[in-house]
C-alpha positions as CSV (number, residue, x, y, z in Angstrom):
1,M,14.1,4.1,-8.5
2,H,14.3,7.8,-7.5
3,N,17.7,9.1,-6.3
4,A,16.2,10.3,-3.0
5,C,14.6,6.9,-2.2
6,R,16.5,4.5,0.2
7,S,14.8,1.3,-1.0
8,S,12.6,0.3,-4.0
9,V,10.6,-2.2,-2.0
10,I,7.7,-1.5,0.5
11,H,5.8,-4.4,2.0
12,L,2.0,-3.7,2.0
13,C,0.2,-6.9,3.0
14,R,-0.2,-10.6,2.6
15,S,-3.2,-12.1,0.8
16,E,-4.8,-15.5,0.3
17,I,-5.8,-16.9,-3.1
18,S,-9.4,-16.9,-2.0
19,Q,-9.3,-13.1,-1.8
20,G,-8.6,-12.8,-5.5
21,L,-6.4,-10.2,-7.1
22,P,-6.4,-6.8,-5.4
23,N,-7.2,-3.4,-7.0
24,V,-4.4,-1.0,-6.0
25,S,-4.5,2.8,-6.2
26,I,-1.4,4.9,-5.6
27,E,-1.0,8.7,-4.9
28,V,2.1,10.6,-4.2
29,V,1.9,14.0,-2.5
30,G,5.2,15.6,-1.4
31,E,7.1,12.9,0.6
32,N,3.9,10.9,1.2
33,L,3.0,7.8,-0.7
34,A,-0.6,6.6,-0.2
35,V,-1.6,3.1,-1.3
36,V,-5.2,1.8,-1.2
37,V,-5.6,-2.0,-1.5
38,V,-9.1,-3.3,-2.2
39,F,-10.0,-7.0,-2.6
40,N,-13.3,-7.3,-4.5
41,R,-14.0,-10.9,-3.6
42,D,-13.9,-10.2,0.1
43,A,-16.2,-7.1,0.3
44,G,-16.9,-6.2,3.9
45,T,-14.4,-8.7,5.4
46,G,-11.8,-6.1,6.6
47,Y,-9.0,-7.0,4.2
48,D,-9.1,-3.7,2.4
49,S,-6.4,-1.3,3.6
50,L,-4.9,2.2,3.3
51,H,-1.1,2.5,3.7
52,V,0.8,5.8,4.0
53,Y,4.6,5.9,3.8
54,N,7.3,8.4,3.6
55,W,8.5,7.3,0.1
56,K,12.0,8.6,0.7
57,S,12.7,6.7,3.9
58,G,10.2,3.8,3.4
59,Q,8.9,4.5,7.0
60,S,5.3,3.7,7.5
61,K,3.2,6.6,8.7
62,T,-0.3,5.0,8.8
63,V,-2.1,1.7,8.2
64,W,-5.9,1.5,8.2
């Protein structure tokens, strides 16, 4: 865990077994942590998401 980070855990989403395992992409830019979660089995069902957090505070900035 980074010294500037308040918590090492950020909750992203819940999933069902039927969705299969997600593909996850992570990008850090400055204080922003962007996480893309894509479920290949459920293409087009709306379970895919983009999460943007302030990685230092753990505060959610955006969820799409």
